[in-house]
PDB file with one MODEL, atoms N, CA, C and O in Angstrom:
MODEL        1
ATOM      1  N   MET A   1       0.849  -1.174   0.000  1.00  0.00           N
ATOM      2  CA  MET A   1       0.000   0.000   0.000  1.00  0.00           C
ATOM      3  C   MET A   1       0.897   1.240   0.000  1.00  0.00           C
ATOM      4  O   MET A   1       1.881   1.293   0.738  1.00  0.00           O
ATOM      5  N   SER A   2       0.567   2.217  -0.809  1.00  0.00           N
ATOM      6  CA  SER A   2       1.390   3.414  -0.917  1.00  0.00           C
ATOM      7  C   SER A   2       1.075   4.401   0.207  1.00  0.00           C
ATOM      8  O   SER A   2       0.026   4.314   0.845  1.00  0.00           O
ATOM      9  N   ARG A   3       1.980   5.325   0.439  1.00  0.00           N
ATOM     10  CA  ARG A   3       1.759   6.365   1.452  1.00  0.00           C
ATOM     11  C   ARG A   3       0.520   7.193   1.134  1.00  0.00           C
ATOM     12  O   ARG A   3      -0.219   7.589   2.036  1.00  0.00           O
ATOM     13  N   THR A   4       0.299   7.450  -0.138  1.00  0.00           N
ATOM     14  CA  THR A   4      -0.877   8.226  -0.547  1.00  0.00           C
ATOM     15  C   THR A   4      -2.154   7.503  -0.146  1.00  0.00           C
ATOM     16  O   THR A   4      -3.088   8.127   0.356  1.00  0.00           O
ATOM     17  N   SER A   5      -2.202   6.193  -0.364  1.00  0.00           N
ATOM     18  CA  SER A   5      -3.383   5.411   0.005  1.00  0.00           C
ATOM     19  C   SER A   5      -3.606   5.433   1.514  1.00  0.00           C
ATOM     20  O   SER A   5      -4.741   5.558   1.975  1.00  0.00           O
ATOM     21  N   VAL A   6      -2.530   5.312   2.278  1.00  0.00           N
ATOM     22  CA  VAL A   6      -2.639   5.335   3.741  1.00  0.00           C
ATOM     23  C   VAL A   6      -3.122   6.696   4.205  1.00  0.00           C
ATOM     24  O   VAL A   6      -3.997   6.781   5.066  1.00  0.00           O
ATOM     25  N   ARG A   7      -2.566   7.761   3.650  1.00  0.00           N
ATOM     26  CA  ARG A   7      -3.002   9.115   4.031  1.00  0.00           C
ATOM     27  C   ARG A   7      -4.480   9.328   3.713  1.00  0.00           C
ATOM     28  O   ARG A   7      -5.212   9.917   4.508  1.00  0.00           O
ATOM     29  N   GLN A   8      -4.915   8.846   2.548  1.00  0.00           N
ATOM     30  CA  GLN A   8      -6.326   8.984   2.171  1.00  0.00           C
ATOM     31  C   GLN A   8      -7.222   8.194   3.129  1.00  0.00           C
ATOM     32  O   GLN A   8      -8.289   8.666   3.519  1.00  0.00           O
ATOM     33  N   ALA A   9      -6.784   6.998   3.502  1.00  0.00           N
ATOM     34  CA  ALA A   9      -7.572   6.167   4.414  1.00  0.00           C
ATOM     35  C   ALA A   9      -7.677   6.820   5.792  1.00  0.00           C
ATOM     36  O   ALA A   9      -8.757   6.846   6.383  1.00  0.00           O
ATOM     37  N   VAL A  10      -6.566   7.345   6.307  1.00  0.00           N
ATOM     38  CA  VAL A  10      -6.578   8.018   7.608  1.00  0.00           C
ATOM     39  C   VAL A  10      -7.447   9.268   7.548  1.00  0.00           C
ATOM     40  O   VAL A  10      -8.191   9.550   8.487  1.00  0.00           O
ATOM     41  N   ALA A  11      -7.361  10.019   6.452  1.00  0.00           N
ATOM     42  CA  ALA A  11      -8.190  11.219   6.305  1.00  0.00           C
ATOM     43  C   ALA A  11      -9.673  10.855   6.311  1.00  0.00           C
ATOM     44  O   ALA A  11     -10.482  11.568   6.906  1.00  0.00           O
ATOM     45  N   LEU A  12     -10.031   9.767   5.661  1.00  0.00           N
ATOM     46  CA  LEU A  12     -11.429   9.325   5.643  1.00  0.00           C
ATOM     47  C   LEU A  12     -11.884   8.908   7.039  1.00  0.00           C
ATOM     48  O   LEU A  12     -12.961   9.304   7.485  1.00  0.00           O
ATOM     49  N   LEU A  13     -11.071   8.115   7.728  1.00  0.00           N
ATOM     50  CA  LEU A  13     -11.419   7.693   9.087  1.00  0.00           C
ATOM     51  C   LEU A  13     -11.547   8.900  10.028  1.00  0.00           C
ATOM     52  O   LEU A  13     -12.424   8.934  10.892  1.00  0.00           O
ATOM     53  N   ARG A  14     -10.679   9.870   9.851  1.00  0.00           N
ATOM     54  CA  ARG A  14     -10.731  11.087  10.673  1.00  0.00           C
ATOM     55  C   ARG A  14     -12.001  11.889  10.376  1.00  0.00           C
ATOM     56  O   ARG A  14     -12.645  12.388  11.299  1.00  0.00           O
ATOM     57  N   SER A  15     -12.361  12.015   9.106  1.00  0.00           N
ATOM     58  CA  SER A  15     -13.558  12.775   8.739  1.00  0.00           C
ATOM     59  C   SER A  15     -14.824  12.101   9.253  1.00  0.00           C
ATOM     60  O   SER A  15     -15.838  12.768   9.460  1.00  0.00           O
ATOM     61  N   GLU A  16     -14.777  10.789   9.459  1.00  0.00           N
ATOM     62  CA  GLU A  16     -15.915  10.047   9.995  1.00  0.00           C
ATOM     63  C   GLU A  16     -15.910  10.032  11.525  1.00  0.00           C
ATOM     64  O   GLU A  16     -16.820   9.480  12.142  1.00  0.00           O
ATOM     65  N   GLY A  17     -14.888  10.637  12.137  1.00  0.00           N
ATOM     66  CA  GLY A  17     -14.822  10.693  13.593  1.00  0.00           C
ATOM     67  C   GLY A  17     -14.406   9.384  14.241  1.00  0.00           C
ATOM     68  O   GLY A  17     -14.634   9.186  15.434  1.00  0.00           O
ATOM     69  N   LEU A  18     -13.794   8.480  13.467  1.00  0.00           N
ATOM     70  CA  LEU A  18     -13.420   7.178  14.001  1.00  0.00           C
ATOM     71  C   LEU A  18     -12.017   7.130  14.574  1.00  0.00           C
ATOM     72  O   LEU A  18     -11.715   6.272  15.405  1.00  0.00           O
ATOM     73  N   VAL A  19     -11.155   8.041  14.141  1.00  0.00           N
ATOM     74  CA  VAL A  19      -9.792   8.106  14.680  1.00  0.00           C
ATOM     75  C   VAL A  19      -9.465   9.544  15.043  1.00  0.00           C
ATOM     76  O   VAL A  19     -10.067  10.489  14.534  1.00  0.00           O
ATOM     77  N   ILE A  20      -8.501   9.681  15.932  1.00  0.00           N
ATOM     78  CA  ILE A  20      -7.973  11.004  16.263  1.00  0.00           C
ATOM     79  C   ILE A  20      -6.492  11.004  15.939  1.00  0.00           C
ATOM     80  O   ILE A  20      -5.808   9.992  16.092  1.00  0.00           O
ATOM     81  N   VAL A  21      -6.009  12.138  15.496  1.00  0.00           N
ATOM     82  CA  VAL A  21      -4.599  12.281  15.155  1.00  0.00           C
ATOM     83  C   VAL A  21      -3.975  13.205  16.190  1.00  0.00           C
ATOM     84  O   VAL A  21      -4.435  14.327  16.397  1.00  0.00           O
ATOM     85  N   GLU A  22      -2.920  12.718  16.837  1.00  0.00           N
ATOM     86  CA  GLU A  22      -2.218  13.482  17.861  1.00  0.00           C
ATOM     87  C   GLU A  22      -0.755  13.637  17.460  1.00  0.00           C
ATOM     88  O   GLU A  22       0.088  12.828  17.849  1.00  0.00           O
ATOM     89  N   PRO A  23      -0.448  14.694  16.670  1.00  0.00           N
ATOM     90  CA  PRO A  23       0.953  14.892  16.287  1.00  0.00           C
ATOM     91  C   PRO A  23       1.786  15.184  17.528  1.00  0.00           C
ATOM     92  O   PRO A  23       1.276  15.884  18.404  1.00  0.00           O
ATOM     93  N   PRO A  24       2.959  14.736  17.677  1.00  0.00           N
ATOM     94  CA  PRO A  24       3.676  13.777  16.820  1.00  0.00           C
ATOM     95  C   PRO A  24       3.468  12.330  17.259  1.00  0.00           C
ATOM     96  O   PRO A  24       4.149  11.438  16.754  1.00  0.00           O
ATOM     97  N   ARG A  25       2.538  12.075  18.193  1.00  0.00           N
ATOM     98  CA  ARG A  25       2.360  10.725  18.741  1.00  0.00           C
ATOM     99  C   ARG A  25       1.833   9.723  17.735  1.00  0.00           C
ATOM    100  O   ARG A  25       2.316   8.592  17.678  1.00  0.00           O
ATOM    101  N   GLY A  26       0.840  10.122  16.932  1.00  0.00           N
ATOM    102  CA  GLY A  26       0.306   9.182  15.951  1.00  0.00           C
ATOM    103  C   GLY A  26      -1.195   9.270  15.802  1.00  0.00           C
ATOM    104  O   GLY A  26      -1.823  10.247  16.209  1.00  0.00           O
ATOM    105  N   THR A  27      -1.754   8.237  15.215  1.00  0.00           N
ATOM    106  CA  THR A  27      -3.187   8.145  14.953  1.00  0.00           C
ATOM    107  C   THR A  27      -3.757   7.026  15.812  1.00  0.00           C
ATOM    108  O   THR A  27      -3.193   5.934  15.880  1.00  0.00           O
ATOM    109  N   PHE A  28      -4.892   7.308  16.476  1.00  0.00           N
ATOM    110  CA  PHE A  28      -5.476   6.366  17.417  1.00  0.00           C
ATOM    111  C   PHE A  28      -6.970   6.210  17.180  1.00  0.00           C
ATOM    112  O   PHE A  28      -7.640   7.160  16.776  1.00  0.00           O
ATOM    113  N   VAL A  29      -7.491   5.018  17.429  1.00  0.00           N
ATOM    114  CA  VAL A  29      -8.933   4.773  17.361  1.00  0.00           C
ATOM    115  C   VAL A  29      -9.574   5.566  18.496  1.00  0.00           C
ATOM    116  O   VAL A  29      -9.116   5.520  19.638  1.00  0.00           O
ATOM    117  N   ARG A  30     -10.642   6.295  18.165  1.00  0.00           N
ATOM    118  CA  ARG A  30     -11.318   7.136  19.150  1.00  0.00           C
ATOM    119  C   ARG A  30     -12.086   6.262  20.135  1.00  0.00           C
ATOM    120  O   ARG A  30     -12.710   5.274  19.748  1.00  0.00           O
ATOM    121  N   ALA A  31     -12.034   6.634  21.400  1.00  0.00           N
ATOM    122  CA  ALA A  31     -12.760   5.912  22.443  1.00  0.00           C
ATOM    123  C   ALA A  31     -14.269   6.114  22.260  1.00  0.00           C
ATOM    124  O   ALA A  31     -14.718   7.164  21.801  1.00  0.00           O
ATOM    125  N   VAL A  32     -15.023   5.105  22.623  1.00  0.00           N
ATOM    126  CA  VAL A  32     -16.478   5.185  22.554  1.00  0.00           C
ATOM    127  C   VAL A  32     -16.963   6.045  23.723  1.00  0.00           C
ATOM    128  O   VAL A  32     -16.599   5.804  24.874  1.00  0.00           O
ATOM    129  N   GLU A  33     -17.785   7.047  23.414  1.00  0.00           N
ATOM    130  CA  GLU A  33     -18.319   7.934  24.440  1.00  0.00           C
ATOM    131  C   GLU A  33     -19.528   7.282  25.118  1.00  0.00           C
ATOM    132  O   GLU A  33     -20.327   6.619  24.456  1.00  0.00           O
ATOM    133  N   PRO A  34     -19.665   7.469  26.434  1.00  0.00           N
ATOM    134  CA  PRO A  34     -20.887   6.976  27.083  1.00  0.00           C
ATOM    135  C   PRO A  34     -22.083   7.766  26.566  1.00  0.00           C
ATOM    136  O   PRO A  34     -21.977   8.961  26.288  1.00  0.00           O
ATOM    137  N   THR A  35     -23.227   7.085  26.439  1.00  0.00           N
ATOM    138  CA  THR A  35     -24.410   7.753  25.893  1.00  0.00           C
ATOM    139  C   THR A  35     -25.463   7.965  26.971  1.00  0.00           C
ATOM    140  O   THR A  35     -25.506   7.265  27.982  1.00  0.00           O
ATOM    141  N   GLU A  36     -26.298   8.944  26.720  1.00  0.00           N
ATOM    142  CA  GLU A  36     -27.461   9.192  27.569  1.00  0.00           C
ATOM    143  C   GLU A  36     -28.678   9.269  26.654  1.00  0.00           C
ATOM    144  O   GLU A  36     -28.560   9.577  25.468  1.00  0.00           O
ATOM    145  N   THR A  37     -29.831   8.989  27.214  1.00  0.00           N
ATOM    146  CA  THR A  37     -31.067   9.086  26.448  1.00  0.00           C
ATOM    147  C   THR A  37     -31.680  10.459  26.681  1.00  0.00           C
ATOM    148  O   THR A  37     -31.862  10.883  27.823  1.00  0.00           O
ATOM    149  N   VAL A  38     -31.993  11.142  25.604  1.00  0.00           N
ATOM    150  CA  VAL A  38     -32.646  12.449  25.668  1.00  0.00           C
ATOM    151  C   VAL A  38     -34.073  12.244  25.158  1.00  0.00           C
ATOM    152  O   VAL A  38     -34.283  11.741  24.054  1.00  0.00           O
ATOM    153  N   THR A  39     -35.034  12.635  25.968  1.00  0.00           N
ATOM    154  CA  THR A  39     -36.435  12.415  25.640  1.00  0.00           C
ATOM    155  C   THR A  39     -36.995  13.580  24.842  1.00  0.00           C
ATOM    156  O   THR A  39     -36.853  14.743  25.220  1.00  0.00           O
ATOM    157  N   LEU A  40     -37.636  13.241  23.728  1.00  0.00           N
ATOM    158  CA  LEU A  40     -38.364  14.234  22.935  1.00  0.00           C
ATOM    159  C   LEU A  40     -39.808  14.242  23.430  1.00  0.00           C
ATOM    160  O   LEU A  40     -40.457  13.200  23.520  1.00  0.00           O
ATOM    161  N   ARG A  41     -40.292  15.433  23.746  1.00  0.00           N
ATOM    162  CA  ARG A  41     -41.667  15.583  24.218  1.00  0.00           C
ATOM    163  C   ARG A  41     -42.533  16.105  23.078  1.00  0.00           C
ATOM    164  O   ARG A  41     -42.020  16.509  22.034  1.00  0.00           O
ATOM    165  N   LYS A  42     -43.819  16.094  23.277  1.00  0.00           N
ATOM    166  CA  LYS A  42     -44.759  16.558  22.260  1.00  0.00           C
ATOM    167  C   LYS A  42     -44.392  17.981  21.832  1.00  0.00           C
ATOM    168  O   LYS A  42     -44.226  18.867  22.670  1.00  0.00           O
ATOM    169  N   GLY A  43     -44.269  18.186  20.534  1.00  0.00           N
ATOM    170  CA  GLY A  43     -43.937  19.497  19.991  1.00  0.00           C
ATOM    171  C   GLY A  43     -42.449  19.746  19.794  1.00  0.00           C
ATOM    172  O   GLY A  43     -42.070  20.724  19.149  1.00  0.00           O
ATOM    173  N   ASP A  44     -41.588  18.868  20.346  1.00  0.00           N
ATOM    174  CA  ASP A  44     -40.144  19.007  20.160  1.00  0.00           C
ATOM    175  C   ASP A  44     -39.755  18.501  18.775  1.00  0.00           C
ATOM    176  O   ASP A  44     -40.392  17.593  18.240  1.00  0.00           O
ATOM    177  N   THR A  45     -38.717  19.085  18.200  1.00  0.00           N
ATOM    178  CA  THR A  45     -38.150  18.593  16.950  1.00  0.00           C
ATOM    179  C   THR A  45     -36.645  18.484  17.116  1.00  0.00           C
ATOM    180  O   THR A  45     -36.058  19.125  17.988  1.00  0.00           O
ATOM    181  N   ALA A  46     -36.028  17.674  16.281  1.00  0.00           N
ATOM    182  CA  ALA A  46     -34.577  17.490  16.334  1.00  0.00           C
ATOM    183  C   ALA A  46     -34.030  17.491  14.922  1.00  0.00           C
ATOM    184  O   ALA A  46     -34.691  17.053  13.981  1.00  0.00           O
ATOM    185  N   THR A  47     -32.808  17.994  14.789  1.00  0.00           N
ATOM    186  CA  THR A  47     -32.132  17.993  13.502  1.00  0.00           C
ATOM    187  C   THR A  47     -30.659  17.655  13.733  1.00  0.00           C
ATOM    188  O   THR A  47     -30.117  17.877  14.816  1.00  0.00           O
ATOM    189  N   ALA A  48     -30.032  17.120  12.704  1.00  0.00           N
ATOM    190  CA  ALA A  48     -28.602  16.792  12.772  1.00  0.00           C
ATOM    191  C   ALA A  48     -27.859  17.656  11.768  1.00  0.00           C
ATOM    192  O   ALA A  48     -28.358  17.927  10.677  1.00  0.00           O
ATOM    193  N   ARG A  49     -26.653  18.088  12.150  1.00  0.00           N
ATOM    194  CA  ARG A  49     -25.801  18.863  11.243  1.00  0.00           C
ATOM    195  C   ARG A  49     -24.368  18.795  11.757  1.00  0.00           C
ATOM    196  O   ARG A  49     -24.114  18.346  12.874  1.00  0.00           O
ATOM    197  N   MET A  50     -23.456  19.241  10.937  1.00  0.00           N
ATOM    198  CA  MET A  50     -22.061  19.313  11.374  1.00  0.00           C
ATOM    199  C   MET A  50     -21.880  20.576  12.215  1.00  0.00           C
ATOM    200  O   MET A  50     -22.435  21.620  11.873  1.00  0.00           O
ATOM    201  N   PRO A  51     -21.118  20.505  13.301  1.00  0.00           N
ATOM    202  CA  PRO A  51     -20.943  21.662  14.171  1.00  0.00           C
ATOM    203  C   PRO A  51     -19.960  22.675  13.588  1.00  0.00           C
ATOM    204  O   PRO A  51     -19.122  22.345  12.749  1.00  0.00           O
ATOM    205  N   THR A  52     -20.086  23.906  14.051  1.00  0.00           N
ATOM    206  CA  THR A  52     -19.085  24.913  13.725  1.00  0.00           C
ATOM    207  C   THR A  52     -17.835  24.610  14.552  1.00  0.00           C
ATOM    208  O   THR A  52     -17.920  23.857  15.522  1.00  0.00           O
ATOM    209  N   PRO A  53     -16.690  25.170  14.199  1.00  0.00           N
ATOM    210  CA  PRO A  53     -15.495  24.952  15.021  1.00  0.00           C
ATOM    211  C   PRO A  53     -15.716  25.385  16.479  1.00  0.00           C
ATOM    212  O   PRO A  53     -15.241  24.714  17.396  1.00  0.00           O
ATOM    213  N   ALA A  54     -16.425  26.489  16.701  1.00  0.00           N
ATOM    214  CA  ALA A  54     -16.685  26.959  18.072  1.00  0.00           C
ATOM    215  C   ALA A  54     -17.562  25.966  18.833  1.00  0.00           C
ATOM    216  O   ALA A  54     -17.316  25.694  20.008  1.00  0.00           O
ATOM    217  N   GLU A  55     -18.581  25.425  18.169  1.00  0.00           N
ATOM    218  CA  GLU A  55     -19.445  24.436  18.822  1.00  0.00           C
ATOM    219  C   GLU A  55     -18.667  23.164  19.140  1.00  0.00           C
ATOM    220  O   GLU A  55     -18.859  22.560  20.195  1.00  0.00           O
ATOM    221  N   ARG A  56     -17.787  22.758  18.223  1.00  0.00           N
ATOM    222  CA  ARG A  56     -16.978  21.561  18.454  1.00  0.00           C
ATOM    223  C   ARG A  56     -16.090  21.747  19.677  1.00  0.00           C
ATOM    224  O   ARG A  56     -15.940  20.825  20.478  1.00  0.00           O
ATOM    225  N   ARG A  57     -15.499  22.934  19.828  1.00  0.00           N
ATOM    226  CA  ARG A  57     -14.676  23.215  21.008  1.00  0.00           C
ATOM    227  C   ARG A  57     -15.529  23.225  22.271  1.00  0.00           C
ATOM    228  O   ARG A  57     -15.144  22.651  23.290  1.00  0.00           O
ATOM    229  N   GLU A  58     -16.696  23.882  22.203  1.00  0.00           N
ATOM    230  CA  GLU A  58     -17.582  23.987  23.360  1.00  0.00           C
ATOM    231  C   GLU A  58     -18.034  22.608  23.851  1.00  0.00           C
ATOM    232  O   GLU A  58     -18.103  22.360  25.055  1.00  0.00           O
ATOM    233  N   LEU A  59     -18.336  21.723  22.913  1.00  0.00           N
ATOM    234  CA  LEU A  59     -18.798  20.382  23.261  1.00  0.00           C
ATOM    235  C   LEU A  59     -17.650  19.388  23.420  1.00  0.00           C
ATOM    236  O   LEU A  59     -17.874  18.216  23.725  1.00  0.00           O
ATOM    237  N   GLU A  60     -16.420  19.862  23.212  1.00  0.00           N
ATOM    238  CA  GLU A  60     -15.219  19.027  23.313  1.00  0.00           C
ATOM    239  C   GLU A  60     -15.341  17.787  22.431  1.00  0.00           C
ATOM    240  O   GLU A  60     -15.191  16.654  22.889  1.00  0.00           O
ATOM    241  N   MET A  61     -15.618  18.040  21.147  1.00  0.00           N
ATOM    242  CA  MET A  61     -15.810  16.977  20.170  1.00  0.00           C
ATOM    243  C   MET A  61     -14.689  16.963  19.146  1.00  0.00           C
ATOM    244  O   MET A  61     -14.085  17.993  18.848  1.00  0.00           O
ATOM    245  N   GLY A  62     -14.423  15.788  18.618  1.00  0.00           N
ATOM    246  CA  GLY A  62     -13.466  15.674  17.539  1.00  0.00           C
ATOM    247  C   GLY A  62     -14.097  15.989  16.200  1.00  0.00           C
ATOM    248  O   GLY A  62     -15.300  16.229  16.102  1.00  0.00           O
ATOM    249  N   GLU A  63     -13.272  15.985  15.178  1.00  0.00           N
ATOM    250  CA  GLU A  63     -13.764  16.238  13.827  1.00  0.00           C
ATOM    251  C   GLU A  63     -14.608  15.068  13.347  1.00  0.00           C
ATOM    252  O   GLU A  63     -14.422  13.931  13.781  1.00  0.00           O
ATOM    253  N   GLY A  64     -15.540  15.364  12.441  1.00  0.00           N
ATOM    254  CA  GLY A  64     -16.317  14.329  11.800  1.00  0.00           C
ATOM    255  C   GLY A  64     -17.541  13.850  12.560  1.00  0.00           C
ATOM    256  O   GLY A  64     -18.235  12.943  12.099  1.00  0.00           O
ATOM    257  N   ILE A  65     -17.819  14.443  13.720  1.00  0.00           N
ATOM    258  CA  ILE A  65     -18.963  14.012  14.520  1.00  0.00           C
ATOM    259  C   ILE A  65     -20.063  15.061  14.401  1.00  0.00           C
ATOM    260  O   ILE A  65     -19.834  16.228  14.719  1.00  0.00           O
ATOM    261  N   PRO A  66     -21.247  14.669  13.950  1.00  0.00           N
ATOM    262  CA  PRO A  66     -22.338  15.643  13.857  1.00  0.00           C
ATOM    263  C   PRO A  66     -22.906  15.995  15.225  1.00  0.00           C
ATOM    264  O   PRO A  66     -22.641  15.315  16.216  1.00  0.00           O
ATOM    265  N   VAL A  67     -23.685  17.057  15.263  1.00  0.00           N
ATOM    266  CA  VAL A  67     -24.422  17.418  16.475  1.00  0.00           C
ATOM    267  C   VAL A  67     -25.901  17.188  16.218  1.00  0.00           C
ATOM    268  O   VAL A  67     -26.375  17.268  15.085  1.00  0.00           O
ATOM    269  N   ILE A  68     -26.610  16.905  17.282  1.00  0.00           N
ATOM    270  CA  ILE A  68     -28.063  16.832  17.260  1.00  0.00           C
ATOM    271  C   ILE A  68     -28.560  18.079  17.982  1.00  0.00           C
ATOM    272  O   ILE A  68     -28.210  18.315  19.138  1.00  0.00           O
ATOM    273  N   VAL A  69     -29.371  18.868  17.301  1.00  0.00           N
ATOM    274  CA  VAL A  69     -29.942  20.072  17.908  1.00  0.00           C
ATOM    275  C   VAL A  69     -31.410  19.793  18.165  1.00  0.00           C
ATOM    276  O   VAL A  69     -32.157  19.451  17.249  1.00  0.00           O
ATOM    277  N   ILE A  70     -31.819  19.942  19.419  1.00  0.00           N
ATOM    278  CA  ILE A  70     -33.215  19.712  19.800  1.00  0.00           C
ATOM    279  C   ILE A  70     -33.858  21.061  20.056  1.00  0.00           C
ATOM    280  O   ILE A  70     -33.394  21.848  20.882  1.00  0.00           O
ATOM    281  N   PHE A  71     -34.921  21.307  19.339  1.00  0.00           N
ATOM    282  CA  PHE A  71     -35.713  22.526  19.521  1.00  0.00           C
ATOM    283  C   PHE A  71     -36.934  22.147  20.348  1.00  0.00           C
ATOM    284  O   PHE A  71     -37.816  21.427  19.881  1.00  0.00           O
ATOM    285  N   ARG A  72     -36.972  22.636  21.567  1.00  0.00           N
ATOM    286  CA  ARG A  72     -38.064  22.306  22.481  1.00  0.00           C
ATOM    287  C   ARG A  72     -39.293  23.135  22.148  1.00  0.00           C
ATOM    288  O   ARG A  72     -39.186  24.239  21.612  1.00  0.00           O
ATOM    289  N   ALA A  73     -40.455  22.595  22.468  1.00  0.00           N
ATOM    290  CA  ALA A  73     -41.720  23.276  22.196  1.00  0.00           C
ATOM    291  C   ALA A  73     -41.804  24.619  22.920  1.00  0.00           C
ATOM    292  O   ALA A  73     -42.523  25.517  22.482  1.00  0.00           O
ATOM    293  N   ASP A  74     -41.063  24.760  24.037  1.00  0.00           N
ATOM    294  CA  ASP A  74     -41.094  26.023  24.790  1.00  0.00           C
ATOM    295  C   ASP A  74     -40.160  27.090  24.207  1.00  0.00           C
ATOM    296  O   ASP A  74     -40.043  28.180  24.769  1.00  0.00           O
ATOM    297  N   GLY A  75     -39.490  26.784  23.079  1.00  0.00           N
ATOM    298  CA  GLY A  75     -38.608  27.755  22.428  1.00  0.00           C
ATOM    299  C   GLY A  75     -37.136  27.601  22.788  1.00  0.00           C
ATOM    300  O   GLY A  75     -36.286  28.253  22.182  1.00  0.00           O
ATOM    301  N   SER A  76     -36.819  26.756  23.758  1.00  0.00           N
ATOM    302  CA  SER A  76     -35.414  26.554  24.123  1.00  0.00           C
ATOM    303  C   SER A  76     -34.750  25.601  23.128  1.00  0.00           C
ATOM    304  O   SER A  76     -35.414  24.948  22.323  1.00  0.00           O
ATOM    305  N   ARG A  77     -33.426  25.543  23.210  1.00  0.00           N
ATOM    306  CA  ARG A  77     -32.649  24.723  22.282  1.00  0.00           C
ATOM    307  C   ARG A  77     -31.560  23.997  23.058  1.00  0.00           C
ATOM    308  O   ARG A  77     -30.948  24.574  23.957  1.00  0.00           O
ATOM    309  N   GLU A  78     -31.319  22.751  22.722  1.00  0.00           N
ATOM    310  CA  GLU A  78     -30.245  21.962  23.327  1.00  0.00           C
ATOM    311  C   GLU A  78     -29.412  21.350  22.208  1.00  0.00           C
ATOM    312  O   GLU A  78     -29.933  21.028  21.140  1.00  0.00           O
ATOM    313  N   MET A  79     -28.108  21.191  22.461  1.00  0.00           N
ATOM    314  CA  MET A  79     -27.220  20.640  21.443  1.00  0.00           C
ATOM    315  C   MET A  79     -26.353  19.553  22.077  1.00  0.00           C
ATOM    316  O   MET A  79     -25.831  19.722  23.179  1.00  0.00           O
ATOM    317  N   PHE A  80     -26.208  18.435  21.363  1.00  0.00           N
ATOM    318  CA  PHE A  80     -25.447  17.296  21.852  1.00  0.00           C
ATOM    319  C   PHE A  80     -24.597  16.724  20.729  1.00  0.00           C
ATOM    320  O   PHE A  80     -24.959  16.819  19.556  1.00  0.00           O
ATOM    321  N   GLY A  81     -23.475  16.135  21.086  1.00  0.00           N
ATOM    322  CA  GLY A  81     -22.719  15.348  20.117  1.00  0.00           C
ATOM    323  C   GLY A  81     -23.523  14.115  19.755  1.00  0.00           C
ATOM    324  O   GLY A  81     -24.044  13.438  20.642  1.00  0.00           O
ATOM    325  N   ALA A  82     -23.635  13.810  18.480  1.00  0.00           N
ATOM    326  CA  ALA A  82     -24.473  12.693  18.038  1.00  0.00           C
ATOM    327  C   ALA A  82     -23.962  11.349  18.549  1.00  0.00           C
ATOM    328  O   ALA A  82     -24.729  10.388  18.621  1.00  0.00           O
ATOM    329  N   ASP A  83     -22.697  11.268  18.900  1.00  0.00           N
ATOM    330  CA  ASP A  83     -22.156  10.017  19.405  1.00  0.00           C
ATOM    331  C   ASP A  83     -22.399   9.849  20.898  1.00  0.00           C
ATOM    332  O   ASP A  83     -22.005   8.834  21.472  1.00  0.00           O
ATOM    333  N   ARG A  84     -23.043  10.826  21.539  1.00  0.00           N
ATOM    334  CA  ARG A  84     -23.215  10.798  22.988  1.00  0.00           C
ATOM    335  C   ARG A  84     -24.665  10.669  23.439  1.00  0.00           C
ATOM    336  O   ARG A  84     -24.926  10.601  24.640  1.00  0.00           O
ATOM    337  N   ILE A  85     -25.624  10.634  22.494  1.00  0.00           N
ATOM    338  CA  ILE A  85     -27.032  10.549  22.910  1.00  0.00           C
ATOM    339  C   ILE A  85     -27.813   9.544  22.092  1.00  0.00           C
ATOM    340  O   ILE A  85     -27.429   9.161  20.987  1.00  0.00           O
ATOM    341  N   ARG A  86     -28.919   9.133  22.675  1.00  0.00           N
ATOM    342  CA  ARG A  86     -29.967   8.379  21.993  1.00  0.00           C
ATOM    343  C   ARG A  86     -31.224   9.204  22.171  1.00  0.00           C
ATOM    344  O   ARG A  86     -31.450   9.767  23.242  1.00  0.00           O
ATOM    345  N   LEU A  87     -32.041   9.284  21.142  1.00  0.00           N
ATOM    346  CA  LEU A  87     -33.299  10.020  21.247  1.00  0.00           C
ATOM    347  C   LEU A  87     -34.400   9.044  21.610  1.00  0.00           C
ATOM    348  O   LEU A  87     -34.482   7.949  21.054  1.00  0.00           O
ATOM    349  N   GLY A  88     -35.250   9.448  22.548  1.00  0.00           N
ATOM    350  CA  GLY A  88     -36.355   8.600  22.993  1.00  0.00           C
ATOM    351  C   GLY A  88     -37.633   9.400  23.098  1.00  0.00           C
ATOM    352  O   GLY A  88     -37.617  10.626  22.994  1.00  0.00           O
ATOM    353  N   ARG A  89     -38.710   8.729  23.298  1.00  0.00           N
ATOM    354  CA  ARG A  89     -40.026   9.361  23.496  1.00  0.00           C
ATOM    355  C   ARG A  89     -40.610   8.865  24.773  1.00  0.00           C
ATOM    356  O   ARG A  89     -41.715   9.263  25.142  1.00  0.00           O
TER     357      ARG A  89
ENDMDL
END
């Protein structure tokens, strides 16, 4: 396998949030985050999207992990890393 192929594979794994790169130490499989169940109530909606760099820092998330944004019926908003929650009713 060529260096180019390895770099492309690592870049893909990183973009999917499956590995983290720690220069100069190396590339490591990302640890599985513990999950919590977030309950959606009547009138709540949820959407998934990629976070901004500021949101990623605020939530202490790596690259390639989407966020789930919950819009509550009362007008409030909550944001979670998609790898850290399960949605329930």
